[in-house]
N, CA, C, O and the ligand as a Tripos MOL2 file, in Angstrom:
@<TRIPOS>MOLECULE
protein
  297   295    75     0     0
PROTEIN
NO_CHARGES

@<TRIPOS>ATOM
      1 N          80.0460   86.9500  121.0090 N.3       1 MET1
      2 CA         81.0800   86.6810  119.9910 C.3       1 MET1
      3 C          82.0990   87.7500  119.9090 C.2       1 MET1
      4 O          81.6890   88.9020  120.0550 O.2       1 MET1
      5 N          83.2600   87.5730  119.7160 N.am      2 THR2
      6 CA         84.3760   88.4090  119.5270 C.3       2 THR2
      7 C          84.9810   88.1250  118.2680 C.2       2 THR2
      8 O          85.1880   86.9750  117.8830 O.2       2 THR2
      9 N          85.3200   89.3340  117.5010 N.am      3 LYS3
     10 CA         85.8730   89.1000  116.1020 C.3       3 LYS3
     11 C          87.1550   89.7960  116.4030 C.2       3 LYS3
     12 O          87.2150   90.8640  117.0110 O.2       3 LYS3
     13 N          88.1630   89.1410  115.9520 N.am      4 GLU4
     14 CA         89.6760   89.8110  116.0970 C.3       4 GLU4
     15 C          90.5760   89.4050  114.8470 C.2       4 GLU4
     16 O          90.4880   88.3340  114.2460 O.2       4 GLU4
     17 N          91.4070   90.3830  114.5750 N.am      5 THR5
     18 CA         92.3000   90.1850  113.4000 C.3       5 THR5
     19 C          93.8190   89.9500  114.1440 C.2       5 THR5
     20 O          94.3440   90.6170  115.0360 O.2       5 THR5
     21 N          94.2880   88.8160  113.4740 N.am      6 TYR6
     22 CA         95.7140   88.6690  113.8830 C.3       6 TYR6
     23 C          96.6910   88.7390  112.7590 C.2       6 TYR6
     24 O          96.3130   88.3570  111.6510 O.2       6 TYR6
     25 N          97.7560   89.1310  112.9010 N.am      7 LYS7
     26 CA         98.8820   89.2810  112.0830 C.3       7 LYS7
     27 C          99.6280   88.0240  112.1520 C.2       7 LYS7
     28 O         100.1180   87.7390  113.2450 O.2       7 LYS7
     29 N          99.8050   87.1860  111.1160 N.am      8 VAL8
     30 CA        100.4030   85.8880  111.4630 C.3       8 VAL8
     31 C         101.6980   85.8950  110.5320 C.2       8 VAL8
     32 O         101.5720   85.9220  109.3080 O.2       8 VAL8
     33 N         102.9240   85.8720  111.1400 N.am      9 ASN9
     34 CA        104.1980   85.9110  110.6450 C.3       9 ASN9
     35 C         104.4310   84.3840  110.1510 C.2       9 ASN9
     36 O         104.2380   83.4370  110.9130 O.2       9 ASN9
     37 N         104.7900   84.2520  109.0320 N.am     10 GLY10
     38 CA        105.2240   83.0210  108.3350 C.3      10 GLY10
     39 C         104.0060   82.2890  107.6900 C.2      10 GLY10
     40 O         104.2090   81.1250  107.3420 O.2      10 GLY10
     41 N         102.8540   82.7810  107.4990 N.am     11 MET11
     42 CA        101.7260   82.3600  106.6370 C.3      11 MET11
     43 C         101.8350   82.8600  105.2250 C.2      11 MET11
     44 O         101.1290   83.7370  104.7270 O.2      11 MET11
     45 N         102.8500   82.1660  104.6130 N.am     12 HIS12
     46 CA        102.9810   82.6870  103.4300 C.3      12 HIS12
     47 C         102.4990   82.1580  102.3250 C.2      12 HIS12
     48 O         102.8820   82.6630  101.2690 O.2      12 HIS12
     49 N         101.4870   80.9460  102.2700 N.am     13 CYS13
     50 CA        100.8580   80.6440  101.1970 C.3      13 CYS13
     51 C          99.4820   79.9510  101.7600 C.2      13 CYS13
     52 O          99.1520   79.8360  102.9410 O.2      13 CYS13
     53 N          98.7650   79.5190  100.5840 N.am     14 VAL14
     54 CA         97.3840   79.0240  100.8150 C.3      14 VAL14
     55 C          97.5690   77.7550  101.6430 C.2      14 VAL14
     56 O          96.7010   77.6010  102.5030 O.2      14 VAL14
     57 N          98.5080   76.8140  101.5740 N.am     15 GLY15
     58 CA         98.3830   75.8950  102.4850 C.3      15 GLY15
     59 C          98.7830   75.9120  103.8920 C.2      15 GLY15
     60 O          98.5460   74.9900  104.6720 O.2      15 GLY15
     61 N          99.5250   77.2170  104.2480 N.am     16 CYS16
     62 CA         99.7120   77.5560  105.5900 C.3      16 CYS16
     63 C          98.3220   78.1900  106.0580 C.2      16 CYS16
     64 O          97.9330   77.9960  107.2100 O.2      16 CYS16
     65 N          97.6760   78.8490  105.2720 N.am     17 GLY17
     66 CA         96.2820   79.3990  105.7170 C.3      17 GLY17
     67 C          95.2770   78.3810  105.8660 C.2      17 GLY17
     68 O          94.3790   78.5630  106.6880 O.2      17 GLY17
     69 N          95.3130   77.3610  105.1920 N.am     18 ARG18
     70 CA         94.4340   76.1910  105.2860 C.3      18 ARG18
     71 C          94.7610   75.4750  106.5370 C.2      18 ARG18
     72 O          93.8190   75.1560  107.2620 O.2      18 ARG18
     73 N          96.0110   75.1690  106.9030 N.am     19 ALA19
     74 CA         96.2710   74.4240  108.0550 C.3      19 ALA19
     75 C          96.0870   75.1640  109.2920 C.2      19 ALA19
     76 O          95.9280   74.5330  110.3370 O.2      19 ALA19
     77 N          96.0910   76.5100  109.2870 N.am     20 ILE20
     78 CA         95.7820   77.2540  110.3700 C.3      20 ILE20
     79 C          94.2920   77.2890  110.6030 C.2      20 ILE20
     80 O          93.8150   77.0710  111.7160 O.2      20 ILE20
     81 N          93.5100   77.5850  109.4630 N.am     21 ARG21
     82 CA         92.1810   77.5970  109.6700 C.3      21 ARG21
     83 C          91.5420   76.3150  109.9470 C.2      21 ARG21
     84 O          90.5080   76.3410  110.6130 O.2      21 ARG21
     85 N          92.0070   75.1770  109.5310 N.am     22 LYS22
     86 CA         91.5770   73.8450  110.0510 C.3      22 LYS22
     87 C          91.7550   73.5650  111.5340 C.2      22 LYS22
     88 O          90.8620   73.0950  112.2390 O.2      22 LYS22
     89 N          92.9890   73.8920  111.9620 N.am     23 LEU23
     90 CA         93.3230   73.9080  113.3910 C.3      23 LEU23
     91 C          92.4150   74.6160  114.3270 C.2      23 LEU23
     92 O          91.8390   74.0110  115.2310 O.2      23 LEU23
     93 N          92.2770   75.9020  114.1210 N.am     24 LEU24
     94 CA         91.4700   76.5990  114.8050 C.3      24 LEU24
     95 C          89.9250   76.2360  114.8590 C.2      24 LEU24
     96 O          89.3020   76.2550  115.9210 O.2      24 LEU24
     97 N          89.3480   75.9050  113.6390 N.am     25 GLU25
     98 CA         88.1850   75.5370  113.5450 C.3      25 GLU25
     99 C          87.8370   74.1590  114.3840 C.2      25 GLU25
    100 O          86.6710   73.9070  114.6890 O.2      25 GLU25
    101 N          88.7800   73.4060  114.6880 N.am     26 LYS26
    102 CA         88.7830   72.1480  115.5110 C.3      26 LYS26
    103 C          87.8780   72.3970  116.7620 C.2      26 LYS26
    104 O          87.1320   71.5750  117.2940 O.2      26 LYS26
    105 N          88.0990   73.7390  117.1360 N.am     27 ASN27
    106 CA         87.5480   74.2530  118.6110 C.3      27 ASN27
    107 C          86.2030   74.4980  118.3480 C.2      27 ASN27
    108 O          86.0150   75.2930  117.4270 O.2      27 ASN27
    109 N          85.1210   73.9990  118.9440 N.am     28 PRO28
    110 CA         83.6700   74.1610  118.6910 C.3      28 PRO28
    111 C          83.2640   75.6490  119.1220 C.2      28 PRO28
    112 O          82.1890   76.1620  118.8120 O.2      28 PRO28
    113 N          84.1590   76.2110  119.7980 N.am     29 HIS29
    114 CA         83.8230   77.7140  120.3270 C.3      29 HIS29
    115 C          84.3460   78.6720  119.1870 C.2      29 HIS29
    116 O          84.1250   79.8820  119.2280 O.2      29 HIS29
    117 N          84.9700   78.1360  118.2840 N.am     30 VAL30
    118 CA         85.4630   79.1150  117.3570 C.3      30 VAL30
    119 C          84.3800   79.2350  116.1520 C.2      30 VAL30
    120 O          84.2920   78.2380  115.4350 O.2      30 VAL30
    121 N          83.7140   80.1180  115.9100 N.am     31 GLU31
    122 CA         82.7370   80.2660  114.8950 C.3      31 GLU31
    123 C          83.1500   80.2420  113.4940 C.2      31 GLU31
    124 O          82.6830   79.4310  112.6940 O.2      31 GLU31
    125 N          84.1150   81.2180  113.1570 N.am     32 SER32
    126 CA         84.5880   81.2830  111.7360 C.3      32 SER32
    127 C          86.1180   81.8030  111.7060 C.2      32 SER32
    128 O          86.5130   82.5840  112.5730 O.2      32 SER32
    129 N          86.8890   81.3800  110.7670 N.am     33 VAL33
    130 CA         88.2770   81.8730  110.5780 C.3      33 VAL33
    131 C          88.4660   82.1250  109.1370 C.2      33 VAL33
    132 O          88.1980   81.3040  108.2600 O.2      33 VAL33
    133 N          88.9280   83.2700  108.9470 N.am     34 VAL34
    134 CA         89.0640   83.7480  107.6530 C.3      34 VAL34
    135 C          90.5620   84.1800  107.3690 C.2      34 VAL34
    136 O          90.9850   85.1900  107.9310 O.2      34 VAL34
    137 N          91.2880   83.5360  106.6160 N.am     35 THR35
    138 CA         92.7870   83.6680  106.3220 C.3      35 THR35
    139 C          92.9670   84.4100  104.9950 C.2      35 THR35
    140 O          92.3720   84.1310  103.9540 O.2      35 THR35
    141 N          93.9610   85.4950  105.1800 N.am     36 ASP36
    142 CA         94.4750   86.0670  104.0190 C.3      36 ASP36
    143 C          95.8180   86.0360  103.7870 C.2      36 ASP36
    144 O          96.5370   86.9550  104.1800 O.2      36 ASP36
    145 N          96.2710   85.0390  103.1630 N.am     37 THR37
    146 CA         97.9120   84.9400  102.8540 C.3      37 THR37
    147 C          98.4750   86.0680  102.0290 C.2      37 THR37
    148 O          99.6980   86.1150  101.8920 O.2      37 THR37
    149 N          97.7910   86.8860  101.5240 N.am     38 TYR38
    150 CA         98.4070   88.0340  101.0820 C.3      38 TYR38
    151 C          98.7590   88.9620  101.9820 C.2      38 TYR38
    152 O          99.9210   89.3480  102.1100 O.2      38 TYR38
    153 N          97.6980   89.4230  102.7280 N.am     39 GLU39
    154 CA         98.0810   90.3130  103.9790 C.3      39 GLU39
    155 C          98.5320   89.6520  105.2140 C.2      39 GLU39
    156 O          98.8160   90.3190  106.2090 O.2      39 GLU39
    157 N          98.6110   88.3360  105.1920 N.am     40 THR40
    158 CA         99.2510   87.3980  106.2410 C.3      40 THR40
    159 C          98.3700   87.7450  107.6920 C.2      40 THR40
    160 O          98.8710   87.8810  108.8080 O.2      40 THR40
    161 N          97.0210   87.8380  107.3620 N.am     41 THR41
    162 CA         96.1000   88.0950  108.4150 C.3      41 THR41
    163 C          95.0350   86.8660  108.5090 C.2      41 THR41
    164 O          94.6500   86.2080  107.5430 O.2      41 THR41
    165 N          94.6890   86.7120  109.6810 N.am     42 VAL42
    166 CA         93.6650   85.7570  110.1950 C.3      42 VAL42
    167 C          92.5420   86.4080  110.9630 C.2      42 VAL42
    168 O          92.7880   86.9390  112.0460 O.2      42 VAL42
    169 N          91.2100   86.3930  110.4160 N.am     43 VAL43
    170 CA         90.2800   87.1130  111.2520 C.3      43 VAL43
    171 C          89.4880   85.9400  111.8510 C.2      43 VAL43
    172 O          88.9450   85.1150  111.1160 O.2      43 VAL43
    173 N          89.4240   85.8690  113.2130 N.am     44 ILE44
    174 CA         88.6750   84.8210  113.8840 C.3      44 ILE44
    175 C          87.2990   85.3010  114.7480 C.2      44 ILE44
    176 O          87.2570   86.2590  115.5190 O.2      44 ILE44
    177 N          86.4510   84.6030  114.4980 N.am     45 THR45
    178 CA         85.2420   84.8780  115.3740 C.3      45 THR45
    179 C          85.1450   83.8240  116.3300 C.2      45 THR45
    180 O          85.1970   82.6640  115.9200 O.2      45 THR45
    181 N          85.0000   84.0800  117.6440 N.am     46 TYR46
    182 CA         85.0370   83.1450  118.7340 C.3      46 TYR46
    183 C          84.2600   83.5840  119.8770 C.2      46 TYR46
    184 O          84.1220   84.7730  120.1670 O.2      46 TYR46
    185 N          83.7410   82.5980  120.5390 N.am     47 ASP47
    186 CA         82.8800   82.8490  121.7630 C.3      47 ASP47
    187 C          83.9500   83.0850  122.8530 C.2      47 ASP47
    188 O          84.7750   82.2300  123.1750 O.2      47 ASP47
    189 N          83.8600   84.3760  123.4190 N.am     48 GLU48
    190 CA         85.0440   84.8420  124.3070 C.3      48 GLU48
    191 C          84.8500   84.1640  125.7670 C.2      48 GLU48
    192 O          85.7200   84.2700  126.6320 O.2      48 GLU48
    193 N          83.7290   83.5120  125.9560 N.am     49 GLN49
    194 CA         83.6480   82.8940  127.3050 C.3      49 GLN49
    195 C          84.5290   81.7300  127.2220 C.2      49 GLN49
    196 O          85.1890   81.4340  128.2180 O.2      49 GLN49
    197 N          84.6160   81.0510  126.1800 N.am     50 ASN50
    198 CA         85.5900   79.6450  126.1220 C.3      50 ASN50
    199 C          86.7830   79.5350  125.4440 C.2      50 ASN50
    200 O          87.4970   78.5430  125.5910 O.2      50 ASN50
    201 N          87.1350   80.6330  124.5700 N.am     51 VAL51
    202 CA         88.3500   80.9590  123.9350 C.3      51 VAL51
    203 C          88.8280   82.1220  124.1220 C.2      51 VAL51
    204 O          88.0930   83.1080  124.0780 O.2      51 VAL51
    205 N          90.1920   82.2150  124.3730 N.am     52 ASP52
    206 CA         90.9150   83.5580  124.5210 C.3      52 ASP52
    207 C          92.1080   83.6810  123.6980 C.2      52 ASP52
    208 O          92.5360   82.7710  122.9870 O.2      52 ASP52
    209 N          92.6430   84.8590  123.8170 N.am     53 ARG53
    210 CA         93.8140   85.1380  122.8610 C.3      53 ARG53
    211 C          94.7620   84.1790  123.0240 C.2      53 ARG53
    212 O          95.2590   83.6680  122.0210 O.2      53 ARG53
    213 N          95.1840   83.7610  124.3830 N.am     54 ALA54
    214 CA         96.2910   82.8560  124.7340 C.3      54 ALA54
    215 C          96.0340   81.6370  123.8970 C.2      54 ALA54
    216 O          97.0150   81.1760  123.3140 O.2      54 ALA54
    217 N          95.0340   81.1200  123.7630 N.am     55 PHE55
    218 CA         94.4490   79.7770  122.9920 C.3      55 PHE55
    219 C          95.0830   80.0320  121.5390 C.2      55 PHE55
    220 O          95.9780   79.3840  120.9980 O.2      55 PHE55
    221 N          94.4110   81.1050  121.0680 N.am     56 ILE56
    222 CA         94.7980   81.2890  119.4910 C.3      56 ILE56
    223 C          96.3450   81.5150  119.3490 C.2      56 ILE56
    224 O          96.9740   80.9490  118.4540 O.2      56 ILE56
    225 N          96.8520   82.2280  120.1160 N.am     57 VAL57
    226 CA         98.3700   82.5340  119.8280 C.3      57 VAL57
    227 C          99.0080   81.1290  119.9340 C.2      57 VAL57
    228 O          99.7560   80.7500  119.0330 O.2      57 VAL57
    229 N          98.7230   80.2890  121.0760 N.am     58 GLU58
    230 CA         99.2580   79.0720  121.2770 C.3      58 GLU58
    231 C          99.0690   77.9970  120.1960 C.2      58 GLU58
    232 O          99.9470   77.2330  119.7960 O.2      58 GLU58
    233 N          97.9250   78.0450  119.8260 N.am     59 SER59
    234 CA         97.4600   77.1200  118.8290 C.3      59 SER59
    235 C          98.1740   77.3840  117.4760 C.2      59 SER59
    236 O          98.6720   76.4800  116.8040 O.2      59 SER59
    237 N          98.1830   78.7270  117.1230 N.am     60 VAL60
    238 CA         98.9430   79.0150  115.7580 C.3      60 VAL60
    239 C         100.4030   78.8620  115.9230 C.2      60 VAL60
    240 O         101.0530   78.6630  114.8970 O.2      60 VAL60
    241 N         101.0860   78.9320  117.1790 N.am     61 GLY61
    242 CA        102.4040   78.9470  117.4940 C.3      61 GLY61
    243 C         102.7920   77.6180  117.4080 C.2      61 GLY61
    244 O         103.9450   77.4160  117.0240 O.2      61 GLY61
    245 N         101.9830   76.5220  117.7190 N.am     62 ARG62
    246 CA        102.3340   75.1180  117.5750 C.3      62 ARG62
    247 C         102.8020   74.7550  116.1840 C.2      62 ARG62
    248 O         103.6060   73.8280  116.0860 O.2      62 ARG62
    249 N         102.3620   75.4230  115.0280 N.am     63 PHE63
    250 CA        102.6940   75.1290  113.8780 C.3      63 PHE63
    251 C         103.8400   75.9970  113.2350 C.2      63 PHE63
    252 O         104.1640   75.9650  112.0480 O.2      63 PHE63
    253 N         104.4490   76.8530  114.3160 N.am     64 GLY64
    254 CA        105.3210   77.4810  114.1150 C.3      64 GLY64
    255 C         105.4030   78.8930  113.4080 C.2      64 GLY64
    256 O         106.3530   79.4180  112.8280 O.2      64 GLY64
    257 N         103.9950   79.3890  113.6570 N.am     65 TYR65
    258 CA        103.7240   80.8200  113.2090 C.3      65 TYR65
    259 C         103.6450   81.5370  114.3160 C.2      65 TYR65
    260 O         103.4450   80.9790  115.3950 O.2      65 TYR65
    261 N         103.7960   82.9440  114.2080 N.am     66 LYS66
    262 CA        103.6380   83.8050  115.4810 C.3      66 LYS66
    263 C         102.4240   84.6120  114.9760 C.2      66 LYS66
    264 O         102.3880   85.0740  113.8360 O.2      66 LYS66
    265 N         101.5170   84.7460  115.8020 N.am     67 ALA67
    266 CA        100.2880   85.4520  115.6800 C.3      67 ALA67
    267 C         100.0100   86.4440  116.6860 C.2      67 ALA67
    268 O          99.7780   86.1390  117.8550 O.2      67 ALA67
    269 N         100.0310   87.7370  116.2120 N.am     68 VAL68
    270 CA         99.9450   88.9200  116.9440 C.3      68 VAL68
    271 C          98.6360   89.7220  116.7570 C.2      68 VAL68
    272 O          98.3870   90.2640  115.6790 O.2      68 VAL68
    273 N          97.9320   89.7800  117.6510 N.am     69 PRO69
    274 CA         96.5840   90.2650  117.8240 C.3      69 PRO69
    275 C          96.6760   91.8500  117.2670 C.2      69 PRO69
    276 O          97.5780   92.5560  117.7180 O.2      69 PRO69
    277 N          95.7960   92.3650  116.3460 N.am     70 GLN70
    278 CA         96.0120   93.6730  115.9500 C.3      70 GLN70
    279 C          95.0040   94.3680  116.7220 C.2      70 GLN70
    280 O          93.9540   93.8310  117.0770 O.2      70 GLN70
    281 N          95.3600   95.6930  117.0110 N.am     71 GLU71
    282 CA         94.4660   96.5410  117.6970 C.3      71 GLU71
    283 C          93.0470   96.7520  116.8670 C.2      71 GLU71
    284 O          93.0030   97.1010  115.6870 O.2      71 GLU71
    285 N          92.0170   96.5050  117.6120 N.am     72 SER72
    286 CA         90.8170   96.6040  116.8700 C.3      72 SER72
    287 C          90.4690   98.0570  116.9190 C.2      72 SER72
    288 O          90.7290   98.7760  117.8840 O.2      72 SER72
    289 N          89.7980   98.4940  115.7060 N.am     73 ASN73
    290 CA         89.5460   99.9530  115.4550 C.3      73 ASN73
    291 C          87.9610  100.0500  115.6870 C.2      73 ASN73
    292 O          87.3700  101.0970  115.4250 O.2      73 ASN73
    293 N          87.4040   99.1080  116.1050 N.am     74 ALA74
    294 CA         85.8260   99.1360  116.3730 C.3      74 ALA74
    295 C          85.5890  100.0460  117.6590 C.2      74 ALA74
    296 O          84.4480  100.2330  118.0820 O.2      74 ALA74
    297 CU        102.9630   77.7980  103.4140 Cu       75 CU75
@<TRIPOS>BOND
     1     1     2 1
     2     2     3 1
     3     3     4 2
     4     3     5 am
     5     5     6 1
     6     6     7 1
     7     7     8 2
     8     7     9 am
     9     9    10 1
    10    10    11 1
    11    11    12 2
    12    11    13 am
    13    13    14 1
    14    14    15 1
    15    15    16 2
    16    15    17 am
    17    17    18 1
    18    18    19 1
    19    19    20 2
    20    19    21 am
    21    21    22 1
    22    22    23 1
    23    23    24 2
    24    23    25 am
    25    25    26 1
    26    26    27 1
    27    27    28 2
    28    27    29 am
    29    29    30 1
    30    30    31 1
    31    31    32 2
    32    31    33 am
    33    33    34 1
    34    34    35 1
    35    35    36 2
    36    35    37 am
    37    37    38 1
    38    38    39 1
    39    39    40 2
    40    39    41 am
    41    41    42 1
    42    42    43 1
    43    43    44 2
    44    43    45 am
    45    45    46 1
    46    46    47 1
    47    47    48 2
    48    47    49 am
    49    49    50 1
    50    50    51 1
    51    51    52 2
    52    51    53 am
    53    53    54 1
    54    54    55 1
    55    55    56 2
    56    55    57 am
    57    57    58 1
    58    58    59 1
    59    59    60 2
    60    59    61 am
    61    61    62 1
    62    62    63 1
    63    63    64 2
    64    63    65 am
    65    65    66 1
    66    66    67 1
    67    67    68 2
    68    67    69 am
    69    69    70 1
    70    70    71 1
    71    71    72 2
    72    71    73 am
    73    73    74 1
    74    74    75 1
    75    75    76 2
    76    75    77 am
    77    77    78 1
    78    78    79 1
    79    79    80 2
    80    79    81 am
    81    81    82 1
    82    82    83 1
    83    83    84 2
    84    83    85 am
    85    85    86 1
    86    86    87 1
    87    87    88 2
    88    87    89 am
    89    89    90 1
    90    90    91 1
    91    91    92 2
    92    91    93 am
    93    93    94 1
    94    94    95 1
    95    95    96 2
    96    95    97 am
    97    97    98 1
    98    98    99 1
    99    99   100 2
   100    99   101 am
   101   101   102 1
   102   102   103 1
   103   103   104 2
   104   103   105 am
   105   105   106 1
   106   106   107 1
   107   107   108 2
   108   107   109 am
   109   109   110 1
   110   110   111 1
   111   111   112 2
   112   111   113 am
   113   113   114 1
   114   114   115 1
   115   115   116 2
   116   115   117 am
   117   117   118 1
   118   118   119 1
   119   119   120 2
   120   119   121 am
   121   121   122 1
   122   122   123 1
   123   123   124 2
   124   123   125 am
   125   125   126 1
   126   126   127 1
   127   127   128 2
   128   127   129 am
   129   129   130 1
   130   130   131 1
   131   131   132 2
   132   131   133 am
   133   133   134 1
   134   134   135 1
   135   135   136 2
   136   135   137 am
   137   137   138 1
   138   138   139 1
   139   139   140 2
   140   139   141 am
   141   141   142 1
   142   142   143 1
   143   143   144 2
   144   143   145 am
   145   145   146 1
   146   146   147 1
   147   147   148 2
   148   147   149 am
   149   149   150 1
   150   150   151 1
   151   151   152 2
   152   151   153 am
   153   153   154 1
   154   154   155 1
   155   155   156 2
   156   155   157 am
   157   157   158 1
   158   158   159 1
   159   159   160 2
   160   159   161 am
   161   161   162 1
   162   162   163 1
   163   163   164 2
   164   163   165 am
   165   165   166 1
   166   166   167 1
   167   167   168 2
   168   167   169 am
   169   169   170 1
   170   170   171 1
   171   171   172 2
   172   171   173 am
   173   173   174 1
   174   174   175 1
   175   175   176 2
   176   175   177 am
   177   177   178 1
   178   178   179 1
   179   179   180 2
   180   179   181 am
   181   181   182 1
   182   182   183 1
   183   183   184 2
   184   183   185 am
   185   185   186 1
   186   186   187 1
   187   187   188 2
   188   187   189 am
   189   189   190 1
   190   190   191 1
   191   191   192 2
   192   191   193 am
   193   193   194 1
   194   194   195 1
   195   195   196 2
   196   195   197 am
   197   197   198 1
   198   198   199 1
   199   199   200 2
   200   199   201 am
   201   201   202 1
   202   202   203 1
   203   203   204 2
   204   203   205 am
   205   205   206 1
   206   206   207 1
   207   207   208 2
   208   207   209 am
   209   209   210 1
   210   210   211 1
   211   211   212 2
   212   211   213 am
   213   213   214 1
   214   214   215 1
   215   215   216 2
   216   215   217 am
   217   217   218 1
   218   218   219 1
   219   219   220 2
   220   219   221 am
   221   221   222 1
   222   222   223 1
   223   223   224 2
   224   223   225 am
   225   225   226 1
   226   226   227 1
   227   227   228 2
   228   227   229 am
   229   229   230 1
   230   230   231 1
   231   231   232 2
   232   231   233 am
   233   233   234 1
   234   234   235 1
   235   235   236 2
   236   235   237 am
   237   237   238 1
   238   238   239 1
   239   239   240 2
   240   239   241 am
   241   241   242 1
   242   242   243 1
   243   243   244 2
   244   243   245 am
   245   245   246 1
   246   246   247 1
   247   247   248 2
   248   247   249 am
   249   249   250 1
   250   250   251 1
   251   251   252 2
   252   251   253 am
   253   253   254 1
   254   254   255 1
   255   255   256 2
   256   255   257 am
   257   257   258 1
   258   258   259 1
   259   259   260 2
   260   259   261 am
   261   261   262 1
   262   262   263 1
   263   263   264 2
   264   263   265 am
   265   265   266 1
   266   266   267 1
   267   267   268 2
   268   267   269 am
   269   269   270 1
   270   270   271 1
   271   271   272 2
   272   271   273 am
   273   273   274 1
   274   274   275 1
   275   275   276 2
   276   275   277 am
   277   277   278 1
   278   278   279 1
   279   279   280 2
   280   279   281 am
   281   281   282 1
   282   282   283 1
   283   283   284 2
   284   283   285 am
   285   285   286 1
   286   286   287 1
   287   287   288 2
   288   287   289 am
   289   289   290 1
   290   290   291 1
   291   291   292 2
   292   291   293 am
   293   293   294 1
   294   294   295 1
   295   295   296 2
@<TRIPOS>SUBSTRUCTURE
     1 MET1         2 RESIDUE 1 A MET
     2 THR2         6 RESIDUE 1 A THR
     3 LYS3        10 RESIDUE 1 A LYS
     4 GLU4        14 RESIDUE 1 A GLU
     5 THR5        18 RESIDUE 1 A THR
     6 TYR6        22 RESIDUE 1 A TYR
     7 LYS7        26 RESIDUE 1 A LYS
     8 VAL8        30 RESIDUE 1 A VAL
     9 ASN9        34 RESIDUE 1 A ASN
    10 GLY10       38 RESIDUE 1 A GLY
    11 MET11       42 RESIDUE 1 A MET
    12 HIS12       46 RESIDUE 1 A HIS
    13 CYS13       50 RESIDUE 1 A CYS
    14 VAL14       54 RESIDUE 1 A VAL
    15 GLY15       58 RESIDUE 1 A GLY
    16 CYS16       62 RESIDUE 1 A CYS
    17 GLY17       66 RESIDUE 1 A GLY
    18 ARG18       70 RESIDUE 1 A ARG
    19 ALA19       74 RESIDUE 1 A ALA
    20 ILE20       78 RESIDUE 1 A ILE
    21 ARG21       82 RESIDUE 1 A ARG
    22 LYS22       86 RESIDUE 1 A LYS
    23 LEU23       90 RESIDUE 1 A LEU
    24 LEU24       94 RESIDUE 1 A LEU
    25 GLU25       98 RESIDUE 1 A GLU
    26 LYS26      102 RESIDUE 1 A LYS
    27 ASN27      106 RESIDUE 1 A ASN
    28 PRO28      110 RESIDUE 1 A PRO
    29 HIS29      114 RESIDUE 1 A HIS
    30 VAL30      118 RESIDUE 1 A VAL
    31 GLU31      122 RESIDUE 1 A GLU
    32 SER32      126 RESIDUE 1 A SER
    33 VAL33      130 RESIDUE 1 A VAL
    34 VAL34      134 RESIDUE 1 A VAL
    35 THR35      138 RESIDUE 1 A THR
    36 ASP36      142 RESIDUE 1 A ASP
    37 THR37      146 RESIDUE 1 A THR
    38 TYR38      150 RESIDUE 1 A TYR
    39 GLU39      154 RESIDUE 1 A GLU
    40 THR40      158 RESIDUE 1 A THR
    41 THR41      162 RESIDUE 1 A THR
    42 VAL42      166 RESIDUE 1 A VAL
    43 VAL43      170 RESIDUE 1 A VAL
    44 ILE44      174 RESIDUE 1 A ILE
    45 THR45      178 RESIDUE 1 A THR
    46 TYR46      182 RESIDUE 1 A TYR
    47 ASP47      186 RESIDUE 1 A ASP
    48 GLU48      190 RESIDUE 1 A GLU
    49 GLN49      194 RESIDUE 1 A GLN
    50 ASN50      198 RESIDUE 1 A ASN
    51 VAL51      202 RESIDUE 1 A VAL
    52 ASP52      206 RESIDUE 1 A ASP
    53 ARG53      210 RESIDUE 1 A ARG
    54 ALA54      214 RESIDUE 1 A ALA
    55 PHE55      218 RESIDUE 1 A PHE
    56 ILE56      222 RESIDUE 1 A ILE
    57 VAL57      226 RESIDUE 1 A VAL
    58 GLU58      230 RESIDUE 1 A GLU
    59 SER59      234 RESIDUE 1 A SER
    60 VAL60      238 RESIDUE 1 A VAL
    61 GLY61      242 RESIDUE 1 A GLY
    62 ARG62      246 RESIDUE 1 A ARG
    63 PHE63      250 RESIDUE 1 A PHE
    64 GLY64      254 RESIDUE 1 A GLY
    65 TYR65      258 RESIDUE 1 A TYR
    66 LYS66      262 RESIDUE 1 A LYS
    67 ALA67      266 RESIDUE 1 A ALA
    68 VAL68      270 RESIDUE 1 A VAL
    69 PRO69      274 RESIDUE 1 A PRO
    70 GLN70      278 RESIDUE 1 A GLN
    71 GLU71      282 RESIDUE 1 A GLU
    72 SER72      286 RESIDUE 1 A SER
    73 ASN73      290 RESIDUE 1 A ASN
    74 ALA74      294 RESIDUE 1 A ALA
    75 CU75       297 GROUP 0 **** ****
């Protein structure tokens, strides 16, 4: 499993956060999605064998948001 944080431009309310979380969680290889509309971040835990950054950026982008992976400090 990989855990990554994305900064999401345009995710300005709880409704946005919920929509993004529901969309990503539709993928069975996504284990968890935690949205923070105050920090405008999404922390996503996923199976890196089946899901990649392009999928996440593209999925979120379909809703009109721009997801930018943050450098991990791990
Ligand atoms: Cu909103």
